[in-house]
C-alpha positions, 0 to 999 in steps of 0.5 A: 738715657738708659744704663749704656749710655749713661756709662758712655757719659761717664767715660767722656766726662772722665776723659774730658776732666783728664784733659782739661782738669775740669769736670763738666756738670751734666744735668738730667735730659728727659727721655724722648717720646717714642715716635708713633711709628716705633710704638711697641707691637702687640706681644706675640708668644715670642715677644713677651717679656721674660718670665717664668715661661719665657726664654730662661737665658741671655746669651752675649758673645763676641764673634769672628765670622765672615760677613756672609755668614751672618744672615744664616746666623740670624735666622738660626738664632732667631728660631731659637729665641728672642730679644736678637741683636747682632751687630758688626761688620768686617768679620767682627760681631756682637751677638745678643739673644734671649733663649731657652737653650744657651749652649745651643745659641753658642753652637750656632755661633761656633758654627760660623766662626770664633766665639769668645767673651761668651756671657750667659745670664740666668734670666729666672733665679727660681729656674736655676739649677741646684747642685747636689752637695758632693764635695770636689770633682774634676770634669774632663773634656775629650773627644778621644778613646785613650785619654778619656780612660786614663782621665776616668781612672784618674778620678775625673767625670769625663764628658765626650765629643766628636772630633772636630765639634764643640762638645754640648754646653748643656752636657757640660753643665749637667757634668758639672751639677752631677759632679759636686759644688766645687768643679775644676774643668779641664777642656781639650780645645778652644771649642771646648774651652768657649763651651765650658765657659758658657756652661760654667755660667749657666750653673753658678747661679745655683751655688756651684763654684766652677773653675774652667782651666785655659787648656787647649790639649788633652795632655795638659788635662792629664798633667793637670789631673795628676796634681789635683788634690781635693784636701787643698782649698779649691783656689789652691787646687785650681792654681796647682793644676793650672800651673802643672798644665802650663808647664807642659810643653806640647807638640804633635804631628799633622799629615799636611794637605798640600799647598793652601790646605794646612801647609806643606806638600801632600804626603808629607808629615809636619811636626809642630810645637805649639803652632809652630812647624819645627820639622817636616818629612815623609818618615813620621818616626823622624819627624816625631823625634825632631819634635820630641828633641826641641821639646826635651831641649829645656829638659823634662822628666815625663813624656806622653805620647798620645797615639792616633788612629792614623799613626803608623804601626810602631811608631810609639815603639821607635820613639821609646827605643830613641828615649831610652838611648838619647835621654834615659832620664825621661820616663815614658807613658803611652796612651793608644786611641788618639784622635783621628786627626792627630797621628801623634800627641806629645807632651813633655813636663 
């Protein structure tokens, strides 16, 4: 039996021992001979065992995707590498492939569904990238101009991506290697988090220490970067940044697209805290005040507003006046140039 079958037998033996109190004795069983019709084919250019010139990475991940999308995914992955296995059903799939570009294999999965439990292994130790020794650094990911400028001003190396699209795992890996030998990564959403995880696995083999923080909004990245201290131990610094990000309460505005298209009636503005709709209406300023009121209900010292391209003129000024009147103890930071799909992003810490 192979390693996977042996592991399965260990689990079954443990279960039997727990129930009966007796551990089964297992004897060695010769491996079955391969039937003639299953003999391996003559190795072609794409069937060679991984070597110095073969695929560089083994990519595995779980995928939530509709069954009808899997045929196209298989064709896409078959064009990228070999040793392809896609198994599952009823919307849940496990993907395995050997490729030269791990990021492209992950992006193929992101194009058809939700990718998680990503694992990337370098097949050739000699080809693992070697990072320059430059100390500790922070790599931040964002799709918005305004936050990118703030993150760069605070000392982060910024990787940009298009709104609604996942950043390139290859670009993230390159940024991590260029940043230093201890790198904290601040994503800005689930897709960026998945890509950052894949990129981190790609560079760790070369000696780089990488910590990817579970961040889903860029305001959390700003909070994390505010407490970054390279003089601390790496693990302590990452823990402090993670706590700062988790302590930030996040809200946002979203334009409703009608029933069945994001909730709400067409023309309405929805106010969300985390992913829960807490307010709705036709006046963005009124909805934003309700969201702010909910976020500040548990206290708060600093309010960050990231104003998107589709925000009404003067929205930030109206909210600033409301805060000055209702919550004079809260400091306000306004960042213009947010994502086009989010008229207003709010963070309270």
